[in-house]
Every structure is written in C-alpha cells, then in structure tokens.
KEMAR-800543 format. One line per 3 residues: number of its first residue (from 1); their letters; for each residue y negated, x negated, z of N, C-alpha, C, O. Coordinates in nm, 3 decimals. Atoms other than C-alpha are relative to their C-alpha. Layout:
<nodes>
NUM = a = Y:X:Z:Y:X:Z:Y:X:Z:Y:X:Z ~ ...
</nodes>
This chain:
<nodes>
1 = ial = 0.081:0.070:-0.003:4.621:-0.854:10.436:-0.126:0.079:-0.104:-0.241:0.084:-0.059 ~ 0.110:-0.017:0.078:4.417:-0.702:10.121:-0.093:0.140:0.083:-0.215:0.150:0.068 ~ 0.080:-0.115:-0.044:4.321:-0.355:10.329:-0.096:-0.062:0.125:-0.202:-0.007:0.153
4 = etv = 0.079:0.056:-0.106:4.189:-0.580:10.624:-0.121:-0.058:-0.061:-0.231:-0.030:-0.015 ~ 0.107:0.075:0.107:3.973:-0.779:10.373:-0.103:0.102:-0.057:-0.224:0.080:-0.051 ~ 0.078:-0.121:0.044:3.842:-0.453:10.220:-0.060:0.054:0.108:-0.179:0.077:0.089
7 = rqf = 0.054:-0.036:-0.083:3.776:-0.331:10.537:-0.126:-0.070:0.057:-0.221:-0.012:0.110 ~ 0.115:0.099:-0.045:3.545:-0.622:10.623:-0.089:-0.008:-0.110:-0.210:-0.013:-0.090 ~ 0.106:-0.008:0.082:3.401:-0.625:10.307:-0.091:0.155:-0.017:-0.200:0.166:-0.073
10 = ard = 0.088:-0.113:-0.003:3.288:-0.264:10.348:-0.076:0.004:0.105:-0.188:0.052:0.087 ~ 0.093:0.056:-0.132:3.142:-0.346:10.675:-0.112:-0.072:-0.034:-0.221:-0.053:0.019 ~ 0.119:0.099:0.007:2.932:-0.601:10.548:-0.086:0.055:-0.118:-0.201:0.019:-0.139
13 = npg = 0.091:-0.073:0.126:2.825:-0.380:10.229:0.008:0.138:0.023:0.088:0.209:-0.039 ~ 0.015:-0.138:-0.016:2.740:-0.060:10.355:-0.026:0.113:-0.091:0.003:0.232:-0.080 ~ 0.031:-0.114:0.115:2.610:0.088:10.035:0.129:0.048:-0.074:0.121:0.140:-0.155
16 = lde = -0.142:-0.059:0.106:2.966:0.150:9.876:0.017:0.158:0.013:0.022:0.211:0.124 ~ -0.063:-0.104:0.001:3.051:0.462:9.807:0.137:0.052:-0.014:0.173:0.162:0.028 ~ -0.174:-0.018:0.025:3.436:0.448:9.707:0.060:-0.139:-0.011:0.013:-0.232:-0.077
19 = irf = -0.090:0.107:0.027:3.696:0.199:9.743:0.124:0.055:-0.060:0.175:0.153:-0.007 ~ -0.146:-0.099:0.026:4.026:0.295:9.540:0.060:-0.130:0.009:0.007:-0.241:0.007 ~ -0.137:0.076:0.012:4.353:0.126:9.547:0.082:0.048:-0.118:0.106:0.169:-0.117
22 = vlf = -0.107:-0.054:0.092:4.583:0.165:9.246:0.102:-0.055:0.001:0.118:-0.169:-0.042 ~ -0.128:0.008:-0.029:4.925:0.192:9.338:0.094:0.075:-0.065:0.075:0.196:-0.074 ~ -0.081:-0.028:0.081:5.226:0.232:9.133:0.112:0.096:0.025:0.154:0.162:-0.069
25 = tdr = -0.110:-0.074:-0.074:5.502:0.416:9.352:-0.022:0.085:0.129:-0.086:0.037:0.222 ~ 0.024:-0.062:-0.132:5.498:0.664:9.619:0.043:-0.085:0.142:0.002:-0.066:0.256 ~ -0.028:0.068:-0.104:5.667:0.412:9.814:-0.130:-0.098:0.023:-0.171:-0.116:0.138
28 = dlk = 0.149:0.076:-0.009:5.347:0.197:9.773:-0.078:0.057:0.092:-0.113:0.006:0.199 ~ 0.106:-0.088:-0.071:5.131:0.461:9.890:0.021:0.028:0.123:-0.075:0.045:0.199 ~ 0.002:-0.040:-0.142:5.316:0.540:10.212:-0.005:-0.140:0.066:-0.039:-0.136:0.184
31 = vye = 0.009:0.110:-0.075:5.327:0.169:10.304:-0.164:-0.032:0.031:-0.215:-0.066:0.138 ~ 0.163:0.015:-0.025:4.944:0.142:10.248:-0.096:0.142:0.096:-0.210:0.149:0.142 ~ 0.040:-0.100:-0.081:4.901:0.460:10.420:-0.009:-0.019:0.154:-0.098:0.005:0.236
34 = gal = -0.029:0.056:-0.147:5.073:0.321:10.734:-0.076:-0.114:0.025:-0.118:-0.131:0.140 ~ 0.054:0.136:-0.045:4.917:-0.007:10.719:-0.139:0.048:0.027:-0.201:0.000:0.122 ~ 0.162:-0.056:-0.015:4.569:0.181:10.689:-0.005:0.050:0.172:-0.082:0.004:0.257
37 = eei = -0.020:-0.084:-0.141:4.666:0.400:11.019:-0.028:-0.127:0.062:-0.140:-0.155:0.105 ~ -0.029:0.127:-0.100:4.749:0.081:11.186:-0.159:-0.079:0.032:-0.212:-0.111:0.138 ~ 0.114:0.068:0.001:4.433:-0.079:11.085:-0.125:0.057:0.065:-0.208:-0.012:0.123
40 = lar = 0.114:-0.095:-0.018:4.188:0.194:11.154:0.010:0.030:0.142:-0.094:0.056:0.203 ~ -0.036:-0.036:-0.159:4.348:0.261:11.513:-0.057:-0.129:0.079:-0.059:-0.133:0.202 ~ 0.024:0.122:-0.103:4.227:-0.081:11.626:-0.135:0.023:0.024:-0.197:-0.051:0.101
</nodes>
C-alpha cells in the first residue's frame, strides 16, 4: 500500500527530486524491491 500511495503522490507532484524509504533489515529491503518491481511493471 505504501509504495502505491507514494507512486501516486509522485505522479501528482512532479517537482519531487527524491523519495526515501527507511528500512531496517535486508529482508525488508528485498520485500520492498520486489513489490516495487511489480508496481512499476504495471
């Protein structure tokens, strides 16, 4: 949900230079990377 919300927010606000996600474990990073790949493939 967070990634899709941020994606939509970025579309609506094209002046953003950077979006950061703070993740605490390598596992969290892998989960987010996989989810982001799926979202961007749509």
